[in-house]
N, C-alpha and C positions, 0 to 999 in steps of 0.2 A: 504493500500500500504506500509506504513512504516513497519508493521509487516512482510510482505512478504520480503521486502528488508533486514530486520534484520536477516532473515534466509538464506541469500545467502551463498552458500558453498564456500570452498576454491578456486575453479576454478574461480568463479565470483569475489571473492575478489582479485584474481590475475589479472583479467582483469581490475578491477577498479584501482588497483595500477599501472597498465601498462599505463593507459591514463595520462601520465605526459610528461616529457621531450621527450621521444622517439616518442610519438604520436603527441602531440600538436606542438612541435618544429620541430623535425627532419623529420617526415612524411610530414608536411606542407611545410618545406623548400625543401624537395626532389621534391614535386609536383611543387612548384613555380619555382625552378631552372631548373628542368629536365623533367617536365611533368610526363608522366607515364612510363618513361624509367626504373625506378627502382622498379616497382611493383613486378617484379619477385624476386628481392633481398629480399624484405620484406617477401614474402611468403617462399622463400628458406631458409633464416636464421632462421625463425620461425620453419620450419620443422626440420632443423638440430639440433636445441636446444631442441626439444620436448623430446627425450629420457631421458635427464638428469632430467627434471622435472617429467617425468613419473616415473623414478626410485625413486625419492624423495617421491612421493605419494605412490608408492608401499611399500616402506620401512616403512613409517609412519603408513599406514593403516594396515599393516600386523604385525608390532612389537609393535605398540603403543608408539614408541619413535620417536623423531625428529632426523634429520641428525647430529645435534650437538653431540648427544649422540654417534652416530655411529662413527663420526670422532674421538671422544675422545678414542674410543676403538681400533682404527687403528694405534695409535702411534703419535709421535710428528710431523713428517713431514706433514701428512694431516692437522693437526691442524695449522701448520705454514702457509700452503697455504690458508686455510680458514681465518686465521687471516689477511693475506695480503689483501684478497678480501674485508673483512669487514672494514679494515682501509681505503682502497681506497674509499669505499662507505661512510664511516663516514665523510670524509672530502671533497673529490672531488665531489661525487654524491650529497651529502647534499648541498654543495655550489651551484651546478648547479640548483638543484630543487628550492632552496631559491631564486636564481637570476631570474628564470622564474616567480616565484610567485611575486617577487618584481616588475617585468615588468608589470604584470597584475594589481597590485595595483596602480602603477604609472599611467597606462592608464585609469583605471576605475575611480579613484578619482582625477586625474590630479595633482598628487603630484609634488612639485618643487624640487625633490631630485634625485640623481643619483641611478642607479640600484644597485650597490654594497652597498651603504649606507642603502638603504631600505632592501636589502637582509640580512644585519647584524641585523637589527631590527626584521625582520621576524624570524630569527633563535633564537634570544634572547627571544622574546615573546612566541615562540613555546616551548622553554625550560621551561619557567615559567608556561605555561599551563600544561605541563607534570609533573613538580615538585609539582604543586598544586592539582594533581589528577583529573583534569577536562577533561582529554583526552576522557574517556568513554562517557561523556555527549556530547562533541563536535563531537565525531565520529558518533553518531546516526544521527545528522543533516547533517554532511558532506556526509555520505553514501547515503542519499536521493538525495542530490544535485549532487553527482558523477553519480549516476544512471540516473538522469534527463539529465545531460550533455551528457552522452553516447547515450541516446535515441535521443537527439537533433542532435548529430553528424551524426548518421545514417540517420535521416530525411533530414538533410542538404545535405548529400552526394547524396541521391536519387533525391533531387530537382536539384542538380548540374549536374547530368548525361546528361540531354538534352543540356547543354551548351558545352559539350565536342565536339570538332571538328566543332562547329558551324561556319558558314561563312568561311569555308575552312581553319580554323586554325589548326596548327600542334598539335599533341598529344605527340610527342616524340622529345627530344632534339638531336641535332647532337653532339655526344660525341667524344671528342678528348682526347686520353690517356694523362694523366699528373699526376704529384705528388699531386696536389691539389684535383683532381678528386679521386685519390686513397684514400687520407685522408678522403674525405667525404664518400666514400663507406664504409670504415672501421668504421667511426663514426655511420653511419646508422645501420650497423650490430651489433655494440657493445651493444646497449641497445634495440634491437628489438627482441621480443616484450618487454623484460626487461633483466637486467643483470643476469648472471648465479647465483649470490648470491640469487636471488629470489627463487631458488629451495630450499634453506634452509628455507626461510620464509614459502613456501607452505607446507613443511614437518611439520612445527610447527602448521600451521592452520589445516592441515589434522589430526594431532594427537589430537588437541583440539576438532575438530568436532567429531571425533570418541569417545572421552571421554564424550562429551555432549550427543551424540545420541545413544551410546551403540551398541547393535547388529543390530539396524536399519541402521547403516552406515557400509555397507559391502565394501569389496575391490573393487568389480565391480562398486558400486555406486560412490566410491571415484574417480575411474579412469574415469567414464563417466562425473563426475563433472569437472574434469580437462580438458577433451576433449572439453566440451562445452565452458569453459572459454578461452581455448587456441584459438579455432576458433574465438571467439568473439574478442580477441585481434588483430588477423589478419584482421578481418573485419573493426575494428575501425582504424587500421593503414592505410589500403587502403582507407578508407573513407576520412581521412585527406589529403592523397596524391591526391585524386580526386578533393577535394575542392581547394587545392593549385594549381592544374593544371587548373581548370575551371576559377578561379578568378584572379590568379596572372600570371601564365605561359602564358596563351593565351592572356593576356593583356600586356605582356612585362613589368610587374611591378617588380621592384627589391625588394628583401627581406631586410628589415631594419637591421642595424648592432647593434642597441642598444636594451636593454631588453624592455624598455617602448614602443619604436616605433614598435618593433616586435609584442608586445601584442596588440597594437592598430590595426595593420594590421590583426592579427588573428581574433579579434572580428569583424572587418569590413567584413571579409569573410562570417561569419555567417549572419550578417545583410543584406549583399548584396544578399544572397540566400534566407533567410527566411523572412526578412523584418525588418524595424527599430523597430517595436513593441517588437521584441524578445530580444533587447539589454539588458534590466535589468536582465532577466532570464539567458541569456547566460553569461553575465559578472559575476553574482553571482556564477553560477555553475562552471565557469572556475576557478575563484579564489578558490572555495572550492576544486576542483579537485587537484590543485597544493598544497594548504595548507594541505590537507589530506595526500599527499605524504610526505611533510616535516615532519608532525607529526609522520607518520608511520616510517620514517627513523630515526628520533630522539628518538623514543620510543624503537624500536627493536635493532638498531645497537649498542648503548652503552651497552645494556643488554647482547647481544651475545658476543660482544668484551670483556667485563669484565669477562664473563664466560670463554672464551677461555684463557684469560690471567691468570686467577686463575688456570685453568687446567694445563697450561704450567709451572706454578710456583709450582705445586704439591699440590694445595688446591682444588682439584675436589670436595671433600665432604664437604668442609667448605669455602664457598665463602668469599673472603677478599676485593675485589674491589667494592665499593659501586656504584650504578647506578648514583647517583648525581655527583660523582667525574668524571666518564667517560663522562657524559653528558656535564660537564663543559669543559672537554678536547675537545669534539666535537665542541662546540660553539667557543672555542678559535681558533681551526684549521680553521673553516669556516670563522671566522673574518679575520684571517691572509691571507687566500686565496683571500678574497674580497678586502682587502686593498693593497696587495703587488703583487699578482701573476696574476691578471685579466687584459687581454688585451681587445680585442673586444669581444662582446657577442657571435657571431657565432664561433669564434676561440676557446673560452673557452668551449662552449657547445660541439664542435667537439672533443676536448681533453677529456672532462669528459666522453662522451659516448664511445669513443675509448678505454679508460682505462679499460672498462669492460672486455676486452680480456686478461688482464694481468693474471688473474687466471682462466679464463673460461675453458680451457682444463683440468686443474688439478681438478677442481670441478666436471666436467662431468665424469672424470675417477673415482674419489673417490665415487661419488654417485653410480656408477655401482658396484664398489668394495664393498660398504656397503651392497647393496642388495644381492650380491653373498655370503658374509660372514654370512648373516642371513638365508641362505637356510636350515641349519640344524634345526633351530627352526620354520621356517615358512613353509618349504616344497615347496616354490614357486620358479619356474624357468621361467624367461622370455622367450618368443618365440625366435627362431633362427633369425627370421626376425628383431625383435626389437633389438637384440644384434648386428646384422650387421649394422642396422640403427644407433645404438649408436656409433660404431667404425668409420663409415663414418662421422658422425657429429663431433666426437672427432678430426679426421684428419683435417676437415675443420676449426674447431675452433683453432687448433694449427697453421694452415696456416695463419689465420687472426691475431693471436697473434704475430707471427713472422713478419708479414707485418706491424703491429702497431709499433713494436720496431724498425724496419728498417726505417719507415716513420718518427718516432719521433727523432731518434738519428743519422741519416745520412744526 
């Protein structure tokens, strides 16, 4: 089994990375607070974002380059947009993921510390693991646990289905338009199934998969791999929403406002459905899911950000910014956010996931432009339907981005 999991393609790696804040926290909260009222939103936003990720895989599999290379060839403005996206992820996204991981650790090990303080420790320890070169060894174990947790999530969802609507309980909330509801909708959409910067990651994974597999990894197989992983992310998101509906919404149980209390409630959902015997497996796998996301963000984001900074400074061929220095900047930023900018757990998570829209439309546009500029060398032209799909998604992402800015600054 371990050998099979080790050969997971970029699409499945994308699904594994997606099972983090967007799924564990936001999908569960959506189900707990609103029942199945926002299942359509999860599916719709995933469909709208798909072309940007598809173009990323197209570009990488056809050119053997990642999108970072493509952006560097398109000029400084695309690189500035990408830099803004990665800076947001470096600090805000990493802080959010560290905080959820801290909540799980507090719940599982009954730690007598606050979420922000444990999150700082998580970030520091993760940085030390990466600097000591232990990430590859840790990743192998984490990947097995992430896969196991995903399987458990689907099983728990199937077992929860008979509870939906039992004893005449409602499945949908009575929604009243309000600013707070709008903020939550934007937050759900921001990281569902993952931030747009994830398209840069999958372009890197697709390039590496192509380099490792050679001619056996065709453009068609790369696209099919993405499709499977993308559908899996939607299935997992809906699974957590169904569990939140069955256990919390239909029992009128409020979602806790602290990281540790939320994690306790999350694990209780699984044990209520599967049984108390499953707690050790679920707890270990849940911690692994979140910790793997922390490691992934702290491994890739400083590298890409330092590369972008060097390109903007005119050192594209001779990197000047060391990974360790950028990693230290990332840890410092996360620490500052945890100590000074954190209000309630739910409010911060909503802000972090909403912030994904700041650069989403620009990245979607430049991913398409990168593929179009590579037509002369690849001979590839996306279908008219996919191009139209892209522009519809671009318009929707732009509307969400404007709504985010209006909601935050008015």
